[in-house]
N, C-alpha and C positions, 0 to 999 in steps of 0.2 A: 841636697839638691832636690828642689820641688819640680816634679814632673806629672803634674795632673793632666795635662794635654800635650801630646807630641803629634803634630800635624805634618803629614807627608806632603812634599812639594816636589813634583817632577824636576829634576836637575836641568832639563834642557828648556824649561819655560820661565823666560823673564817676567811675563805677564802675571803668572801665578804666584811667582816669588814676591812680586811687588805688592800684590793683594794680601798674601798670607803674612807678610813681615808686620803688618799693622792690625792683626786680627786678635791679638791678646793670647796666643798659644804660649805655654811655658816653654816649649821647644819647638823648632822646625826641623824636619828631617828632609834634608835635601837628598833627593833619592837618584842613585845611579843605577839601581836594579830594575825592578819590575815595571816601573811606570816609564821606562825609557826603552825605546825600541833599539835593537842591536845597531843599526846604521847610524844612530845618534848618540851613542855612548861615549864616544871620544869627545864629540862636541860638548856634551853635558858635563863631562868631567872638567873640561876647560872652563865652562861657564861657572861651575861651583867654586872652582880654584879662585877665579877672578872675583866672585861675590865675597870671598873671605879676606880679600885684599882691602876691602872697604872697612875701615876701622871706626866708622860712626858708631856712636853709643846705641846699644839696642836692649830691649827689656825681654829678650828671649834667648834661649840656648841654641846654638848652632851645632846640630848633628848632621852627619853624613851616613846614608845607608850605601855601603860599598856592595859590590858584586861578590856572590860567593866563591869560595875556593875552586870549585869545579868549572869556573868560566876561565880561570887563568888571569883575570883582571884585578884580583884583590889588592895585590901589593902596588900595583901601578896607580889604582884609585887612591890608595893611601898616600903614596909619594906625592900625588898632585894636591891633596887637600890638608894634609898634616903640616900646619903653619899657624902662626899667632891668629886667634879668633876662632879656631876650631874648639868646641868644647867636648865633642864626642862622637863616637862612631856607633852605629847600629849595625850589628853583624847578623845577616841572615843565614839560615840553613846550617847553623852550627850543630855539630854532632856531639859535642862535649866541651868541658873546660879545657881540654887539651887545645882546642882551636883558639881559645882565648889566650892561652899561653903563646901560641905562634904570633897572634896579633899583638900582644904585649911586647914581646921581644922586638918586632919590627918598630913599633912605636918608639921604643927606647932610642932606637937609632935615628929615626926620622925627627924626634923632638930634639935630639942633641944637635943635629944638622941645621934644624931651623932656629936654633937659639932659644928653645922653650925649656921650661923646667920640665925634668923627667916626671912623668905621672900627670901632666897637664890634661891630656886627652882621655877622658873617660870612656867606658864601654858599656852599651846595653846590648842585649842578645836576644834575638827571636829564637826561643830554646826548644821548640816542638815541631819544627818543619821537616824533619826526617824521621823514618821509623827508628833508626838507630839512636836518635836523640832522646827518644822516649825512655830508652834504658839507662840514660847517663845523666838524668836531671840531678842527681844527688852528687855529681862530680863538681858542681859549682859551689859546694861547701868543702873547705873553707874558701871564701870568695877571693878572687884575684884582686890585688889592690886597686885596680882600675875599674872593676865591675861596679856598676850603680844600679842596674836594673835587669830584670828578666821579664819577658813578654812572650806571648804564645801566637801561634798562627795556625788556622784550619785549612786554608786553601792548598798550600803546598803540601801539607801532611795528607790531605785527601787525595791529591794527585799522586803522591808517593805510593799510596796504599792501593790506587785503583778504585776508589769509592765513586759510585755514581751520584751521591749526594752526601752532605754533612749536616743537614738540617732536617727537623722533623716537619710535618704538615704545618704545625702551629708556629714554626720559626725557631723553636728550641734546637739546641745542639743535639746531634745523635750521641750515643753513648761513648764512642771513642773519642769524640772531640770534646765532650765535656770531661772525660778523664784528663786529656791533654790540658784543659784549662785549670782543673783542680790540682794537677800535679805540678804545673808551673807556679801556682800560688804557694804550694808547700815548699817547693824549691827555693823560691825567692825568700820565704820566711826562714828557712834553714840557713841560707846563705847570709841573711841580714841585709838583703838589697831590696830595692823598690819592686813590688809586684805590679805590672801594668797589664790591664785587659787588652784583648785584641781589638781591632777596628770593628765598627758596626757598619756594614757595607751599604745599607739603605739609606743614603743621606737625605732622602725626602721624607722620612719617617722620624720627625723629632720626638714624638710622644714614645715611640718604641725605644729610641736611643735613651731617653731619660729613664724609662723603666729599667732598661738593661744596666745602665750606669748605676743606679740606685741599688740593684741586686749586687753588682760587682763591689761596690763600697761596702755594703753589708757584709759581704764574705771576706773582705780584707784586702782587695785591690786599692791602690791609692791614686790611680790614674789610668788613662787608656790612650791608645793610638787613635788618631782621627784621620779620615780620608778626604774630609771637605771642610772648608772654613766654616760653614754654617753650624758644623757640629761642636766647634770649640767652646763657645759660650755655655752650652749645655753641660758639656764634659766638666768645665771648670766649676760650675755652680754644683753640680752633683758631687764632686770629690773635694769640695770645700766644707769644712765644719760650719755649722750654723752659729750664730752669736750664743744661743743657749747651750750648745755642745761646748763652745769655747769657755763660757762661764762656769759651766759645772766642771770642766776639766781643771780649770785654774782653782777651783774650790777644793778639789781632791789633792791637787798638788801642794796647795798652801796648808791643808789640814795635816798631811804627812810631814811637811817641812816643820810645822809646829810641834809635832810629837814624833821625832825621828825613830824612836825605839818602839812604836806601835806597829803591829802586824794587821790590825783591823781597827776600823774606826766606825763610828756612826755618824753619818752626815744627812741632815734633813730626813731623819727617820729610816734611813736605809744603811745597811751595813756594807762597807767597802773594804777591799783588802788589797794586797799588793798587785794582783793582775789588774785591778781597777786603776791602780796608781800607774802601771805601765801603760795602759790605755790612754790615760789622760795625758801622759807626758808625750805619747805619740801625736795625740790630737794637737797639742801646743806646738810640737815640732813642726807639724805640717804647715803651720801658718808663719813660721820664721822666715 
């Protein structure tokens, strides 16, 4: 599943959904949590459920961010949106993989009731929003069969810790939140799922977003969350390999295919080995 860009859309806004659906994001996250005020949550749930009933072809994945367990709304949200057309759930404020087990068990029942194949609905997790979660990132390995991605968040974690700020004066993350970012990347790598960077809050700063995306891709993230439609094109571009990268990756894969017993090869005057092959295979998989 390619998830370079996942764009949040408030679940109670028909206008924002109509705009977002044609913007080019790999996935839309119809949000029932933070972007919806408490008085509108039931209405938002009904709106998102109705949107799923439209089976017109689309070129993006349909995800829903449900409300967290401490609201008492999680399973009611799921009951309303688990139906044909739903590709995945984004789970906020998860403490560990045990929460995903609970979600998975409920999904088994809801999919069966909806006539869907068991396992159809995938799960992405915001894995760093509570202090407890930071000690449990290793629990996502081995990955639950439904788990496709881990991402991280700094705002709820800052609130949980009582931080007065989570950014330095130059805009970089302070050390606790850089730790959360890095551990999320390692946890996703260990679990073998997609590592997605958190959102870039200043949607009026395209240059800053591009710099941050390029750093994220350099470090190993394969996509990120988006808070505004204007961010999607930049994110998609930054997390897509260039034509040169694709050509070089194909050259490496072809060279090892031609010499399957080789552990090291010379290509264009450079020595490449198995780690280079694995990186090349990931590059080609990202465009599939």
